[in-house]
C-alpha positions in Angstrom: 196.3 -3.7 -136.7 193.4 -6.1 -135.9 190.0 -4.5 -135.4 188.3 -7.6 -134.0 188.7 -9.0 -130.4 192.0 -10.7 -129.9 194.1 -12.1 -127.2 196.6 -9.4 -126.1 200.1 -10.9 -125.3 200.5 -8.8 -122.2 197.0 -8.9 -120.7 195.9 -12.2 -119.1 192.4 -13.6 -120.0 191.9 -11.0 -122.8 190.6 -13.6 -125.3 187.0 -12.7 -126.0 185.8 -16.3 -125.4 187.5 -16.4 -122.0 186.0 -13.0 -121.0 182.5 -14.3 -121.9 183.1 -17.4 -119.9 184.2 -15.3 -116.9 181.1 -13.1 -117.1 178.8 -16.1 -117.4 180.5 -17.7 -114.3 179.8 -14.7 -112.1 176.2 -14.4 -113.5 176.2 -11.2 -115.6 175.6 -10.6 -119.3 178.2 -7.8 -119.9 181.0 -5.9 -118.4 178.7 -2.8 -118.3 176.6 -4.6 -115.6 179.6 -4.6 -113.3 179.5 -0.8 -113.4 175.7 -0.4 -112.9 176.2 1.2 -109.5 178.0 4.1 -111.1 175.6 7.0 -112.1 175.2 7.4 -115.9 176.3 11.1 -115.8 179.7 10.0 -114.3 180.4 7.4 -117.0 182.6 8.3 -120.0 180.6 7.8 -123.2 183.1 8.8 -125.9 186.1 7.0 -127.3 189.4 7.5 -125.5 192.2 9.0 -127.5 194.6 6.0 -127.2 196.9 4.6 -129.9 196.5 1.2 -131.4 198.0 -1.6 -129.2 201.6 -2.7 -129.9 201.4 -6.5 -130.3 205.1 -6.9 -131.3 207.5 -7.1 -128.4 210.2 -5.4 -130.5 207.8 -2.5 -131.3 206.9 -2.2 -127.6 210.6 -2.1 -126.5 211.4 0.6 -129.1 208.4 2.6 -128.0 209.3 2.5 -124.3 213.0 3.3 -125.0 211.8 6.3 -127.1 209.9 7.6 -124.1 212.7 7.0 -121.6 215.2 8.7 -123.9 213.5 12.0 -123.2 214.7 11.8 -119.6 218.1 13.4 -118.8 219.5 11.8 -115.7 222.5 12.6 -113.4 224.5 10.1 -115.4 223.9 12.3 -118.6 224.3 15.7 -117.0 226.4 17.1 -114.1 224.1 17.3 -111.1 224.6 19.9 -108.2 221.1 19.3 -106.9 220.5 17.6 -103.5 218.0 18.6 -100.9 217.2 15.1 -99.7 218.3 12.9 -102.6 221.9 13.4 -103.3 224.3 12.4 -106.1 226.7 9.8 -104.5 228.7 7.1 -106.1 227.1 3.6 -105.9 229.7 0.8 -105.9 229.0 -2.0 -108.4 228.7 -4.5 -105.6 225.7 -2.7 -104.1 223.8 -3.3 -107.4 224.9 -6.9 -107.4 223.6 -7.4 -103.9 220.3 -5.7 -104.7 219.7 -7.9 -107.7 220.3 -11.2 -105.9 217.1 -13.2 -106.2 216.9 -14.2 -102.5 216.8 -10.5 -101.6 215.1 -9.0 -104.6 212.1 -11.4 -104.4 212.0 -12.0 -100.6 208.9 -10.7 -98.8 207.9 -12.4 -95.5 207.4 -15.9 -94.2 208.6 -18.3 -91.6 212.1 -18.0 -90.0 213.3 -21.1 -91.8 212.8 -19.5 -95.3 213.6 -15.9 -94.3 216.8 -16.7 -92.3 219.2 -15.2 -94.8 217.2 -12.0 -95.3 216.7 -11.6 -91.5 220.4 -12.0 -90.9 221.2 -9.4 -93.6 218.8 -7.0 -91.9 220.2 -7.8 -88.5 223.7 -6.9 -89.8 222.3 -3.7 -91.3 220.9 -2.8 -87.8 224.3 -3.6 -86.2 226.2 -1.5 -88.7 223.9 1.5 -88.4 223.9 1.2 -84.6 227.7 1.5 -84.8 227.5 4.5 -87.2 225.0 6.5 -85.1 226.3 5.1 -81.8 222.8 4.1 -80.6 221.7 0.8 -79.1 218.6 0.0 -81.2 218.0 0.5 -85.0 214.9 -0.5 -86.8 214.4 -2.2 -90.1 214.2 0.5 -92.8 210.9 2.3 -93.6 209.7 4.6 -96.3 211.8 7.8 -95.8 213.5 10.3 -93.4 210.2 12.2 -93.2 208.3 9.0 -92.2 210.9 8.2 -89.5 210.8 11.8 -88.2 207.0 11.6 -88.0 207.2 8.4 -86.1 209.8 9.8 -83.7 207.4 12.6 -82.9 204.5 10.3 -82.3 206.7 8.1 -80.1 207.6 11.1 -78.0 203.9 11.9 -77.6 203.1 8.4 -76.4 206.1 8.5 -74.0 205.3 11.7 -72.2 201.7 12.5 -73.2 202.4 16.0 -74.5 201.1 17.3 -77.9 203.5 20.0 -79.2 206.6 19.5 -81.3 209.1 22.3 -81.9 210.9 22.1 -85.2 213.4 24.4 -87.0 212.2 26.8 -89.7 214.9 25.5 -91.9 213.4 22.0 -92.2 213.1 20.5 -95.7 209.8 21.7 -97.1 209.0 18.2 -98.4 209.9 16.6 -95.1 207.8 19.1 -93.3 204.7 18.2 -95.4 205.3 14.5 -94.7 205.7 15.0 -91.0 202.7 17.3 -90.8 200.6 14.7 -92.6 201.8 12.0 -90.4 201.3 13.8 -87.1 198.1 15.8 -87.8 195.7 16.1 -86.0 197.2 14.3 -82.9 200.2 16.7 -82.6 200.8 20.4 -83.1 204.0 21.5 -85.0 205.5 24.9 -84.2 208.5 26.3 -86.0 211.4 27.9 -84.2 213.1 30.9 -85.9 216.7 30.7 -87.2 219.6 33.1 -86.7 219.8 35.3 -89.9 223.6 35.3 -89.9 224.4 31.6 -89.2 221.1 29.9 -90.1 221.3 27.9 -86.8 218.3 27.6 -84.5 217.6 30.8 -82.5 218.0 29.5 -79.0 216.3 32.5 -77.5 213.2 31.8 -79.6 213.5 28.1 -78.7 213.5 28.9 -74.9 210.6 31.2 -75.3 208.5 28.5 -77.0 209.4 25.7 -74.5 206.6 24.8 -72.1 205.2 21.8 -70.3 203.1 21.2 -73.5 206.2 20.5 -75.6 206.7 16.8 -76.2 209.9 17.1 -78.2 212.3 19.3 -80.0 213.3 18.1 -83.4 216.1 19.5 -85.5 218.4 18.3 -88.4 222.2 18.2 -88.4 223.4 18.9 -91.1 220.4 21.0 -91.8 218.4 21.1 -95.0 220.3 24.3 -96.0 223.6 22.5 -95.4 224.9 24.3 -92.3 226.1 22.3 -89.3 224.2 23.0 -86.0 227.1 23.4 -83.7 225.0 23.9 -80.5 223.4 20.5 -80.5 224.2 19.9 -76.9 222.5 23.2 -75.9 219.4 22.4 -77.9 219.1 19.0 -76.3 219.7 20.4 -72.8 216.9 23.0 -73.3 214.5 20.2 -74.3 215.5 17.9 -71.4 215.3 20.7 -68.8 211.7 21.0 -69.6 211.0 17.3 -69.6 210.9 17.0 -73.4 212.7 14.6 -75.7 215.4 15.6 -78.2 215.0 14.2 -81.8 217.7 14.7 -84.4 217.6 14.0 -88.1 221.0 13.2 -89.7 222.6 12.6 -93.0 224.5 9.3 -92.4 227.2 10.2 -94.9 228.4 12.9 -92.5 229.0 10.6 -89.6 232.5 9.7 -90.7 233.6 13.2 -89.8 230.9 14.6 -87.5 229.9 13.4 -84.0 226.7 11.3 -84.0 223.7 13.0 -82.4 223.8 10.5 -79.5 227.0 12.2 -78.3 225.2 15.5 -77.8 222.0 14.3 -76.2 219.7 12.9 -78.8 217.0 10.5 -77.6 216.0 9.4 -81.0 218.0 9.7 -84.3 216.4 9.4 -87.7 217.6 9.9 -91.3 217.7 8.5 -94.8 219.7 5.6 -96.3 219.9 6.9 -99.8 223.6 8.1 -99.4 224.6 4.6 -98.4 224.8 2.8 -101.8 221.3 3.6 -103.1 220.7 5.3 -106.4 218.8 8.6 -106.7 216.1 6.9 -108.8 214.7 10.2 -109.9 214.0 11.1 -106.2 212.6 7.7 -105.2 215.6 5.8 -103.8 214.6 6.6 -100.2 214.6 4.5 -97.0 214.3 6.0 -93.5 215.9 4.6 -90.4 215.1 5.2 -86.7 217.6 4.6 -83.8 217.2 5.0 -80.1 218.4 3.9 -76.7 217.9 0.4 -75.3 215.3 1.5 -72.8 211.9 -0.1 -72.5 210.1 3.3 -72.7 211.6 3.9 -76.2 211.7 0.4 -77.6 208.1 -0.4 -76.8 206.9 2.6 -78.7 208.7 1.8 -81.9 206.1 0.5 -84.4 208.6 -0.9 -86.9 210.1 -4.4 -87.0 213.4 -5.0 -85.2 215.3 -8.2 -85.9 217.3 -9.8 -83.1 219.7 -12.6 -82.5 218.9 -15.6 -80.3 220.3 -19.1 -79.5 218.7 -22.1 -81.0 218.2 -25.7 -79.7 221.4 -26.6 -81.6 224.5 -25.8 -79.5 226.6 -23.1 -81.2 223.9 -22.1 -83.7 222.0 -18.8 -83.7 218.7 -17.7 -85.2 217.2 -14.4 -86.2 213.7 -13.1 -85.6 211.4 -10.3 -84.5 212.0 -8.5 -81.2 208.8 -7.7 -79.2 206.7 -8.5 -82.2 203.6 -7.4 -80.3 204.7 -3.8 -80.7 203.9 -3.8 -84.4 200.8 -3.4 -86.5 201.6 -6.8 -88.0 200.5 -8.3 -84.6 198.0 -5.7 -83.3 196.4 -4.7 -86.7 193.5 -2.3 -86.0 194.7 -1.9 -82.3 198.2 -0.9 -83.3 199.7 2.4 -82.1 200.7 3.1 -85.7 200.3 1.2 -89.0 203.4 0.0 -90.8 203.2 -2.0 -94.0 205.6 -3.2 -96.6 208.6 -0.9 -96.5 212.1 -0.7 -97.9 214.1 -3.6 -96.5 216.0 -4.1 -99.7 217.6 -0.6 -99.4 218.7 -1.5 -95.9 220.4 -4.7 -97.2 222.2 -2.5 -99.8 223.2 0.0 -97.1 224.6 -2.9 -95.0 226.7 -4.0 -98.0 227.9 -0.4 -98.5 228.8 0.2 -94.8 230.6 -3.2 -94.5 232.7 -2.3 -97.6 233.5 1.2 -96.4 234.2 0.5 -92.8 235.1 3.4 -90.4 238.1 4.5 -92.5 236.1 4.6 -95.7 233.3 6.6 -94.0 235.9 9.1 -92.7 237.5 9.4 -96.2 234.0 9.9 -97.7 233.2 12.7 -95.2 236.6 14.3 -95.6 236.3 14.3 -99.4 232.9 15.9 -99.3 234.1 18.6 -96.9 237.1 19.4 -99.2 235.0 19.5 -102.4 232.4 21.7 -100.7 235.1 24.0 -99.4 236.6 24.4 -102.8 233.2 25.1 -104.4 232.6 27.8 -101.8 235.9 29.4 -102.6 235.6 29.4 -106.4 231.9 30.3 -106.5 232.4 33.2 -104.1 235.0 34.7 -106.5 232.2 35.3 -109.2 231.0 38.8 -109.2 227.5 39.0 -107.6 227.6 35.6 -106.0 227.7 35.0 -102.2 228.7 31.4 -101.3 227.8 30.3 -98.7 225.1 32.7 -97.6 225.3 31.7 -94.0 228.4 32.2 -91.8 228.6 28.7 -90.4 230.4 25.4 -91.1 228.7 23.3 -93.8 228.5 19.8 -95.0 227.8 18.8 -98.6 225.3 21.6 -99.3 225.1 25.4 -98.9 223.0 28.3 -100.0 224.3 30.4 -102.9 222.9 33.9 -103.3 222.8 35.6 -106.8 222.8 39.4 -106.8 221.6 39.7 -110.4 218.5 40.5 -112.4 218.3 36.9 -113.6 216.0 34.7 -111.6 217.1 31.3 -110.3 214.8 29.7 -112.8 216.5 31.6 -115.7 220.0 30.7 -114.4 219.0 27.0 -114.1 217.5 26.9 -117.6 220.8 28.2 -119.0 222.8 25.8 -117.0 220.6 23.0 -118.3 221.4 24.0 -121.8 225.0 23.4 -120.9 224.4 19.9 -119.5 224.2 21.0 -115.8 221.5 20.6 -113.2 221.7 23.7 -111.0 220.8 24.1 -107.4 217.3 24.0 -105.9 215.4 27.3 -106.2 214.7 28.4 -102.6 212.5 31.5 -103.3 209.2 29.7 -102.8 210.1 27.9 -99.6 212.5 30.5 -98.2 211.5 33.9 -99.8 213.5 35.8 -97.1 216.7 34.4 -98.6 216.1 36.3 -101.9 217.5 35.1 -105.2 219.1 32.0 -103.7 219.5 28.3 -104.5 220.8 25.3 -102.6 223.8 23.6 -104.2 225.2 20.2 -103.4 228.8 18.8 -103.7 229.7 15.2 -103.0 232.6 12.8 -103.7 231.4 12.5 -107.3 232.2 16.1 -108.1 235.8 16.5 -109.3 237.7 19.8 -109.4 237.0 19.9 -113.1 233.3 19.5 -112.5 233.2 22.4 -110.0 235.4 24.6 -112.3 233.0 23.9 -115.1 230.0 25.0 -113.0 231.8 28.1 -112.0 232.7 29.0 -115.6 229.2 28.4 -116.7 227.7 30.6 -113.9 230.2 33.4 -114.6 229.3 33.3 -118.3 225.5 33.2 -117.6 225.7 36.1 -115.1 227.7 38.3 -117.5 225.3 37.6 -120.4 
C-alpha cells in the first residue's frame, strides 16, 4: 500500500496538489486551521485504528460482501417476527417498478417534468382511498408513528384541546415516535386494557374522557394482534365528548376487515410496508394518513396531496398540489408542521401492488393470513406449557404466545436461531404483566410446513 499522498479512487479531490490549491483559494495554510475554533482538549491527537485503504474495486467488493454475509435475513431463515415490519411476499413487478429510473431518481420540480410521478402518486392516493374508504389520502410520509403523531397534532389544531388518550397496548416503538412528535404541545395518557381480551377497557376510557381530551387513538388490529371489536363504541365515546377518533390500521387486513371509516374514525393512519415493500431490516416503512373531505380536516394536513385538474387542452388532465399553502414547502418557518423529503417511492410501489391485487386479491390475502394464523394457534396450543393465543379475542396476523417454562424468551429465541428460525418478539420489557410471552407473526408466506417446523422446534426446545 502507498504511504505517500495519493488520489483515492472513491474520494473526489483527494489528490494532494488539488487539496493544497483548495486551501490556498479559501485563504488558509492547512486543514488544521479550519478546526481552530475547536478547543485543543477536544481534538483527537492519536492515530485512528483504521485499516489501510482498499484501492482495488475487486478488493473493496470482496470486503463489503464479507461484511454483508454476516447478516442472516428473512430470506435465509424462517421469520415469525412482526411487530410493525412484517414478512410479506413482494411480487417481482413491485421491484421492477421501484427500480424504474423515472421513479427511482425523481425528486421535485415543475409539473411538466414531474407529470408521471405525480400521476403515479395520484393513483396511489385513489387506490388507498378505496381501500380505507376515506375521501382524502396524503402522499406517503416516514412511518405509521409519524402519521399517528400528525393526526394527533391535527386534532389539537381542530378543537384546541391538548390531551390524547391512547391504548396501553400501543407498539412501544410507535409510542416513542408519537411522544417525541407531540411533546410538549400535547399530553398522552394511556387507557388500560381488559386482561382477558386485550381490548381497550371502555370503563377506564369513559373515566378518562373530559373536555380536555382532543382525540382518542387506538389501533385495529392492535400491536398485540387482537382485533378491537368495539370500534364503534370507542368512537362514539370520543364523539360524545366532542373529541375526534383516530385509528391506526394494518392495510393488509382491509380485504377481510371493515375499514375504520365504517365505525366512526375521523382520521385513519397506518403503514404501507405490507403493500409490496420489503422489510429492509426494519426500514421499509412509509406512513399514510386518510381523512374526510371536509375543510376542517384537509386544511390541517401538513403533507402534500396531489389532485387532478383540467388543462387548457380539451380532454387533457394535469396533476398537481392541492392547497399547497397548507404545507411547510410553502410556509416554511410559519408552517404548522415541518415535512421534508419523505417516502414517495414506497407509495408508488404500494400503488402497483394494490392495482395488481385488486379487491379480490386483497380479500384472498386477508383470508389466507387468517387461516394461517388460526392453524398456528391450534398447533402451538397443543404444545405442553404453551398458551396460544394468550388473549381471548379474534386476531389478525399476530398473537401473543405465553410460555410456562423455566426457559426465558431470550433462551428460546437463541435456540430457535440455531435452527434457522427467527422467533417472536420478547414482550417482557414492554409488557412485563404478560409474563414469559412473545409476539408471533404469521402471514401468507408461512406454509403449513413452516408452521409445523416452528411447532416441532419449540416442542423440542421446551422438553430439553
